[in-house]
Each structure stands twice: as structure tokens, then as C-alpha cells.
Backbone bond lengths (Angstrom), bond angles and torsions (degrees), N, CA, C in turn:
res aa  C-N    CA-C-N  psi(-1)  N-CA   C-N-CA  omega(-1)  CA-C   N-CA-C  phi
1 M - - - 1.434 - - 1.529 109.24 -
2 L 1.314 115.76 135.82 1.455 120.56 179.70 1.519 110.40 -85.96
3 H 1.298 114.95 137.81 1.463 120.70 177.16 1.520 108.61 -117.36
4 A 1.301 115.57 119.56 1.461 120.01 178.30 1.523 109.06 -82.50
5 R 1.325 115.39 138.84 1.460 119.30 176.52 1.511 109.25 -77.18
6 R 1.295 115.93 131.74 1.460 120.10 175.36 1.520 109.04 -86.82
7 P 1.320 116.21 139.78 1.466 117.75 176.97 1.525 109.95 -71.17
8 D 1.304 115.85 149.19 1.456 121.05 175.72 1.519 107.84 -69.95
9 R 1.320 117.10 112.40 1.464 121.69 -174.20 1.522 112.34 -62.26
10 N 1.315 117.58 -26.82 1.457 120.17 -178.98 1.521 112.06 -78.49
11 K 1.302 118.18 -14.89 1.466 120.84 -174.53 1.524 113.00 -118.85
12 I 1.327 118.56 18.65 1.463 119.43 179.72 1.520 110.16 -65.43
13 V 1.326 117.79 -46.00 1.460 122.19 176.03 1.522 106.32 -108.46
14 N 1.312 115.76 109.32 1.456 120.90 -173.14 1.524 109.12 -128.07
15 W 1.322 116.61 131.20 1.459 121.72 -179.33 1.519 111.18 -62.38
16 D 1.302 118.01 -39.82 1.461 121.08 -176.65 1.531 112.55 -69.03
17 R 1.332 117.24 -32.05 1.462 119.41 -179.21 1.519 112.82 -84.19
18 N 1.334 116.72 -44.52 1.466 119.17 -174.92 1.525 110.06 -150.10
19 K 1.299 115.98 102.22 1.462 121.38 -177.44 1.533 112.67 -68.30
20 V 1.327 117.14 -33.91 1.468 120.46 -178.95 1.523 110.49 -67.93
21 S 1.328 117.39 -43.25 1.465 120.19 177.77 1.522 111.02 -62.38
22 W 1.331 116.37 -38.66 1.461 121.08 177.82 1.529 110.41 -60.01
23 L 1.330 116.56 -48.11 1.465 120.50 -178.60 1.520 112.08 -66.55
24 I 1.321 117.27 -41.43 1.465 120.37 178.64 1.525 110.64 -64.16
25 Y 1.325 116.76 -43.59 1.462 120.87 179.77 1.535 110.87 -60.15
26 H 1.326 117.24 -48.84 1.454 119.63 -178.02 1.525 112.52 -73.62
27 F 1.328 118.38 -26.81 1.461 120.70 172.50 1.523 109.77 -65.00
28 L 1.336 116.95 -43.53 1.465 120.18 179.21 1.525 111.79 -67.76
29 V 1.321 117.19 -37.20 1.467 120.05 174.87 1.527 109.54 -62.00
30 G 1.324 117.15 -43.45 1.459 121.02 176.82 1.514 112.22 -62.60
31 E 1.322 116.53 -36.23 1.465 121.01 177.42 1.526 110.57 -63.54
32 I 1.312 117.06 -44.27 1.464 121.31 179.78 1.528 110.28 -64.72
33 I 1.317 117.03 -44.47 1.471 120.56 178.68 1.530 110.34 -62.78
34 A 1.324 117.69 -40.91 1.462 121.09 -179.58 1.523 111.53 -65.37
35 V 1.316 117.47 -38.85 1.466 120.04 179.62 1.527 110.04 -66.03
36 Y 1.333 116.86 -44.21 1.466 118.92 177.91 1.525 111.79 -65.99
37 A 1.317 117.90 -38.40 1.459 120.78 178.18 1.534 110.36 -64.16
38 L 1.321 116.85 -41.59 1.464 120.01 177.93 1.524 110.69 -65.62
39 W 1.305 116.80 -40.29 1.458 120.64 177.80 1.528 110.73 -61.07
40 L 1.330 117.10 -45.19 1.463 120.73 178.73 1.528 111.51 -65.70
41 E 1.333 116.29 -39.42 1.463 119.67 178.26 1.527 110.57 -63.44
42 E 1.311 117.89 -43.27 1.459 121.36 179.19 1.525 111.08 -66.22
43 F 1.312 117.31 -35.29 1.455 120.81 -177.00 1.524 111.87 -74.56
44 F 1.334 117.06 -43.12 1.459 120.02 -173.87 1.527 114.01 -96.22
45 I 1.315 118.61 -38.33 1.456 120.61 -172.56 1.527 111.82 -108.12
46 A 1.307 117.10 -48.49 1.472 123.87 -177.15 1.527 111.29 53.96
47 A 1.322 114.89 55.59 1.465 120.54 179.50 1.523 109.93 -64.54
48 P 1.321 117.02 138.38 1.469 119.93 179.75 1.533 110.59 -77.99
49 S 1.301 115.82 89.30 1.459 121.09 177.44 1.525 108.00 -127.11
50 P 1.328 116.97 154.24 1.468 119.61 -177.87 1.530 112.06 -65.91
51 I 1.303 115.11 149.17 1.459 120.35 -176.45 1.528 111.15 -64.80
52 W 1.342 117.97 -34.09 1.467 119.91 -179.78 1.521 110.95 -63.45
53 L 1.335 117.41 -32.84 1.455 120.57 178.51 1.527 110.86 -68.16
54 K 1.319 116.58 -43.91 1.459 120.43 179.30 1.528 110.99 -65.50
55 V 1.318 116.47 -40.71 1.466 120.33 179.65 1.527 110.79 -65.74
56 T 1.315 117.26 -43.61 1.466 121.09 -179.78 1.524 111.29 -64.93
57 L 1.307 116.32 -44.89 1.464 119.01 179.59 1.525 111.94 -64.77
58 T 1.342 116.58 -40.03 1.457 120.30 -176.79 1.522 112.78 -73.56
59 T 1.321 117.25 -39.34 1.463 119.00 -172.24 1.517 114.90 -92.79
60 S 1.343 117.89 -19.52 1.462 116.55 -176.24 1.523 114.59 -135.01
61 V 1.301 118.59 -48.09 1.466 120.25 -171.44 1.522 111.53 -68.73
62 F 1.333 117.85 -55.74 1.463 119.63 -177.47 1.532 112.39 -63.83
63 P 1.345 120.17 -45.84 1.469 118.58 177.56 1.528 113.65 -62.03
64 A 1.332 117.44 -37.77 1.470 119.63 178.34 1.523 110.54 -66.22
65 C 1.325 116.94 -39.32 1.467 120.03 176.80 1.520 111.23 -67.03
66 C 1.312 117.08 -35.25 1.466 120.67 177.42 1.525 110.29 -65.20
67 A 1.330 117.90 -43.68 1.464 121.29 178.61 1.525 111.09 -66.01
68 A 1.330 116.76 -43.79 1.469 120.13 178.59 1.522 110.90 -66.24
69 G 1.315 116.86 -38.65 1.461 120.58 177.46 1.515 112.29 -65.48
70 S 1.341 117.42 -35.59 1.460 119.38 178.00 1.530 111.19 -67.35
71 V 1.325 116.72 -36.79 1.476 119.64 176.52 1.527 109.49 -65.94
72 W 1.325 117.34 -42.78 1.464 120.99 178.84 1.527 110.94 -62.59
73 L 1.335 116.74 -43.15 1.468 120.00 178.15 1.522 111.69 -65.22
74 Y 1.340 116.65 -35.68 1.461 119.60 177.41 1.531 110.63 -66.45
75 K 1.321 116.13 -43.08 1.465 119.94 179.85 1.535 111.18 -65.21
76 K 1.329 117.65 -31.46 1.461 121.32 176.73 1.538 111.74 -75.83
77 G 1.343 117.09 -14.94 1.455 121.21 178.73 1.511 114.18 95.35
78 W 1.331 118.67 12.11 1.443 121.14 -177.21 1.523 113.02 -92.31
79 L 1.318 119.92 -14.05 1.462 122.66 179.64 1.525 112.20 -116.36
80 R 1.257 119.06 27.73 1.476 120.14 -178.55 1.487 111.55 -85.35
């Protein structure tokens, strides 16, 4: 019987192996968090802010900060 090796789930996205995959993964995680945060803000608060500000924060600023923050946390030793 053949046994397939399972990948180590903790090491699928690894900074040491592939930095680009790490950044893309954490950018997408930041994108998902930003969309849910915007949804919650619109549902509960509905602050009167321009749509361009919400779009910019959701699509670029927050995800980029999430990716940069993950690299900083990895360098500090908290995401190893």
C-alpha cells in the first residue's frame, strides 16, 4: 500500500523558503481582515467617510501593514 507524505501544515508558508509566498499569504490575510472590519464598521458605526478612503484602506494600506507587520513579528521571533 502506498502512503503519501502529508506536508507539515505549520511550514507550508515559510519565510526562509519563499519570501514572496510569505508576503502574498499575509497580504491576503490582511485583505480578508480588512474586508470584515469594514463590514463590521459599516454595520455598527457607519462613519461618514469618503468611499475612496475606505477603498484605499481596505485594498492597500491595511493589507500592506499586515504583511509588513508579519515580517517584523517573524524577525522578532514571534512567528517562527
